[in-house]
N, C-alpha and C positions, 0 to 999 in steps of 0.2 A: 540124398533124400526125395521120399516120394513126392509128388504134388501136392496131395492131400495134406500130408505133415508140414509143407511149406506154406500152403495155404493158411493152416490153423496158425501157425506162428507170426504171420502177417495179420489176421485178424486180432490175435492176442495184442501184438504191438499197437494196432490201431485202437484197439479200446481203452489200453493203457494210457496212450497219449490224449485222446478224447478226455479222458476222466483227468487226467494231471494237468493238462494244460488248459484246456476247454471247458472242463466242467458240464460238457455236453451229454454225459450217460448218468443215468441213476448208479448211485455206489453201492446198490446191492449185488451188482455182480462181481464187484471185489473178490468175493471168497472162489470164482471162478477162474480168475487170472492172476490173483497174488497170492504168493506162498507165504503160510502163516509166520515163517521164520524170515520175512524179507528183512533185509538190512540195505541202509541207504544214507546218503547225506542229500539235502534237497540245495537251492541254490544260495541258502545262507548258512552258516558254520553252524548254527545251533539247532538246525532242523536235522538232527540225528536221527534215522530210524531202525529199530531192533525188532519189530512186529506190526505185524498186520494193524493191531490196535492203534500204533503209533503212526502209521501212515494214515488210517482215518482221521486223528488228530491233526495231521498235517494239512490234510484237504480242507476240514473246517477252518483253520487257522487262516491259510491261502484264500479262502472263498469271504473271509471276514476282511482281510487286507483288501480285496480287490472291490468292495463295496463302493459305487458309485464310480467306476472305473469302465473304460469302453477299451478293451482288450482285442488284439488282432495278432494271429501267430501266423509266420511263415516257416516251415520246416524243411532243411534241406539234408538229406543222409549224407554224412561226412564217410561212416565206413560200417556195412553191416555184414557181420562175419560168422558163420555157422560153422561149427566143430566137424572134424571129419568123421565123428560117430554119428553126427545128426542129432544129439540130445542136449546141447548147449548152443546158445548162440549171443552175439553181443552187438548190439546196434548202437552206432554214436550217430549223433545228428548236431548239425549247427541250427540253433534256432534264433530269428529275429522277431522281437518283441516290438509293438506298437501299443503304445499305454497312453489314453487319452483322459485328462483331468481338466474341469474348468476349461475347457475349451483350448488346451493346449496339450501338446503331442510330444512325446519324448521316445525315441527309438533307441531299443537296447540289444545287445548280441550276447549269448551264453551258447555254451556246449550241453548236451544231455546226453548220457550213457546209460543204457539199459541191458542188463544182463539176464537171460531166459533158461530156463532148465524145462527139459522134458519130463514131467512127472504123469504117471497114471494115465496115460494117452492123452494127455493136454499140456499146452504150453504153461508156465508159471513164471513170473517176475520174480526173481530171488534177490537182485540187486539194482541201485540205482545210484547215479551220482549226477548232480547238475553243478556246473562251474559258476562262480559268481559273475553276475552280468556286468557288462561295462558301465561306467559312469555310477556305480553304486558304492558307497562308501560304507555304508551301515552293514554291520555283522549279523543283526537279526532280522531287519526288514528285508524279505525276499525282493523285491524289487526296489527298494528304496524310495517307498511311496510317500511316507511319512517323513523321511527327510527333504524331499522334493516338496512336498507340501509347505514345510516350514521355510525352505527357501523360497518359494512363491510367495508365502504370505510376508516376509522380510523384503521382497523386491517391491510388492504390493506397496509396502510401507514407505519405501523409499521413493516409490513412484508418486504416492500422495504428497510426501514431505517436498519433492521436488516441483511437483504442481502447485502447491500451497506458495512455494518461492518464485515461480515463474508467474503465478496470479498476481502477488505482492509486487513484482518487478514490472508486471504490466501496468497495475495500478498507478505507481510511480512514474513509468513512463507517459500515462495519459496526464497524470497531473503536472508532470514537466511539460508537455504538449500545450495543456491548458495555458500554462504560464508564458510559454514560449508567444502563443497566439495573442493573450492579452498585452505581454510587451510590446508586440510588433504593431497592435492596435493603438498602445499609448503612443508608441513612437510617431505614428501616422499623424494621429489626432494632436500630438503636440507640433508639428510641422504646420499643420494646417490652422492651430492656434496662433502659431506665431505669427503668419501672414495677416490672419484677420486682426490681431492684436496691433501690428505695426500700422494697418491700414486705419483702424479706429481710432489710435492715440491722438492723432493730431486734432481730427474734428471734436474728439471729446475734450480735447483742452480748451478749444474755443468756447465750448458748450458752458464748461465749469467757469472760466475766467470771465465770460460776458454775463453769465448769471449772476456772480458776485459783482461785477462792476455795475449791472443794473440794481442789484440791491442797495448799494451805494448811493446811485442816483435816486431811488426811492427815498432814501433816508433823507437827502437833501431836499427833495421836494417837498417831503412831509413838514421839515423844520421850516421852509419858505412859506408853505400854506398855513402854517401856524401863527405866522407873522401879521396875515391878513383879517381883514375884519371878517368876522365867523359869522355865515348864513346856510341856507340849505345847499347852496352850490358847493359851497368849500367844504360841506360836511360829505356830501355827495362823492365829491374827488377824494375826499380822505377814504373813504369806504372803498371806492375802486383801487385807491393806490395800497389799501391794505389787503384787498383779494390780490391784486397782482403782486405785492409782496411775499403774500402766502404761497402763490403758485412759483415764483421765484426761488423760495428757499426750498421746494419741493424737487424743482429742477436741479436746483445745487446738492440737495442730498442724494438723489437717486443717480446723478451724474457724477458724484464722487464716490459711490458705490461700484459704479461701472467702471470707473478710472481703476480702483483696486482691482476689479477683477481682470481687467485688461494689462496692470503690472505684473498680477499674477500668472495670467498667461504667458508673459513673456521671460518670467521667471521658470515657469515649467517647462518651457522649451528652449532653455537654455543650453539642456545638455551636460552639465555637471563636468566643464572641462577646467574646472578651479583646481588650482595645485594641491597637491598631498603633502603633508607635512607630519613627522611624527608628532603625536600629540597625546596630553595625559588626559585620557577619555574620563577619568572619574573627576578631575577638576573642572573640566568642562559642564560635563553633566551636572553636578552640583551648581556651578553659577547659573546654568538657563533655567534649570528646575526651579530654582531660587527666583530668576527673572520672571518667570511664567508666573508664580505664585503671586507676585507682589503686582504685576501687572492685573491677575485676576482680581486681587483685592481692591485695587483702585478703580475697577470698571464697575458698571451696573448690576452683574451677576456674582457680586462678592459672597463666600460662603467661607466656613470655617474648616478647613482640611487638614488632616494629619498627615505630614510628609514622612513616608518610611524609606530611609536611604540605606539600601545594602550594598556596599561598593567593595568589589574583590582588592584588596590591598597588594596583592601579588600580580596585578593587571599590568602587562607592560605597556610602552607607548605604543598606540595605533595609528597607521598612516591613516589621515582624514583629511577633508578640507574642512576645518574649524568654523568657516561661514556657513558652508552649506549643512553642515551636521547639527549646527546650533538650531537650524531652522526644525531640523527633524525634532528636536527635544522640545521646542517650544509648541509646535505643531500637536504633537501628540500629549503634551501636557495641558494644552488648549482645550483640546478636546474632550480629555478627561475631565477637567473642571467643569466644563459644559454640561457636560453627562451626568455628573453627580450633582449639579446645581438643579438639573430637568428633575432627577429621581428626588431631592429635598424639596420640591414644590408640590409634590403629591399628598393629599390628604393623610393616607395610610402610612406614610413614611414620616411622621412626628418624631420619633425617636432614632432616626438615621443619623450616623456619622461618617461623613466622608472620608475616605483613606486613599491616598494615593503611593503605591510601592513603586519604588524604581531600584533594579537591581541589575549590577554587572557580575558577570563570571568568567573567566577563562576556562574555555571549553577543549574538546579534543580537536586535534588536526589545525592548532594554529587559528582558531575561529573564536572570537569574542562573543558573548551573550549578553545582551541587553534586554529586560522585561521592564516594560513600563504597565502598571496595572491599577483599575480602580474598581471600586464596589459600586459601581453606577448602575443603570437600567440592564446593560447587558447590551448584545446585539443578537436579532434573530437570524437564524441560518439562512432566512432567504434573501439577506440583503448582504450578508457577510462577503460573498464575492464580489459584491458592486462597489464596495467602500474605497479601493482604489484607482475606481475609474474617475475620468476628469469630470467635473461639475454635478456629481452624485452628492447629495447630501441630505441628511435627515433631519436638518435644522429647518424651522418655518420661516417663511416669509424673507426678510433680508438681513437674517440672521449670519449666514453663511454663503461662500462661493461656490463650495464644492470642491476645491481645488488643493484644501490643505492637505490632505492624504495621497492624494495624487502626486504632489510635489514630493514628500515625503517617501512616497515608493520608489519615484524615480532618483531621488538624491542616494538611496540605499543602494539600488541598482547600479549606479554610477560607482559606487565604491565596491563593487564587486559582491555584495550582500545581499541578504535574503529579509524578508519580513514577512510573519505570519499572524494570525490573529485567531485567539481562543476565546471563547465568550459562552457563558450562561446567562440567559434573561435573568433579569433582577437580581444577579449574583457578582458578577464581576465581567470585564474586558481584560485582555492582556494583550498586548503587542510584542511580540517576541522576535528579536532583531538578531542575525548573525552577522557580523563582519571580520573577513579576514585580517590578521595582524598587519600583512604587507599587501593592500591592495594595489598599489603601485606594480609590485613584481608579477601580478596577475593581469594588469593591463598591457604588460608589454609581451 
């Protein structure tokens, strides 16, 4: 075949590949290089071509599929053959495609064959065939782009779900870390409190004992003065003794309170080393809720409270230290009664009816759930995290030591349990306790 004819063949081949693959030439030259009776099958099985019109439709379909894609082609001739007569040619090429969607790139390989005939002094494409690209499962989507997009969308959803799961785990880890830091602080403070309490206890006993003894002396002196002839001097002495008596009563009152704080500090630092034994938790709760109620009724802040006990009858015996855990019930009930009393004192709550709810339930993983809830003033979020800190109290003046909830927290921790607070201001406060059935086993 002469050089000019071969050059025309290569030009026709280049134009066809530029139009079919790259779309870089205007399609109005199709009549020049493609036979009206062209046949072919594209890279998808449904791309069957039987005319030039079909081929034009194929180009439109491929253009639509490639919208938003960045495509690059690498063409390597596999075998280019020209018939002995020089009027027919078959070109077979290996094609590597690099397709980028949403900053992700996929590489694929396919083989493309073109048959040329020399008609009326020019070469025309009369047949072509494209093999199915690697990694493409679709029979209709030329490069599997839609399927790829769907897979990517599914992967993105999986990534989002995993990210949300990791975020939740991170938040739980931060919460656990905060609890560990808090527990470490409480442990350190407990050891410090124990040392201070032991040092203070003896001098405090002396203060209280001598204040009490001095009050007895004052009483005796007042009796003796009463036997003397009364005059201005005896009246002045009596007034002075009355002032001293009042001062001694104040010393004794605050000394007694300080002694109570010292005792609480020593209990707080005890470390929960008490013996654990199988206990009927429902019976213990009933007994000490009742005890707390009658203690409240006998005190200065007595209120009428409805007690709602909802105890799970299927609850097995729980390994606890009854002496320690009874203090948990007493502390939480006392706090609830005090809170409801303070709410009832407010003028806007004249129709307020206090209710204490105490529920037990057998939960999953051998964990017993105890809920103690009151409908008092609630707890604000700003102080919720401080409630278990030693000496933190919301009570005014000499009403509280700030150790009740701290001791409660430590006792529950020593039982391998957890305590959390849920509260809505002016609606409710609920202490949620979780205890293992067998804390002894977890300790070992």
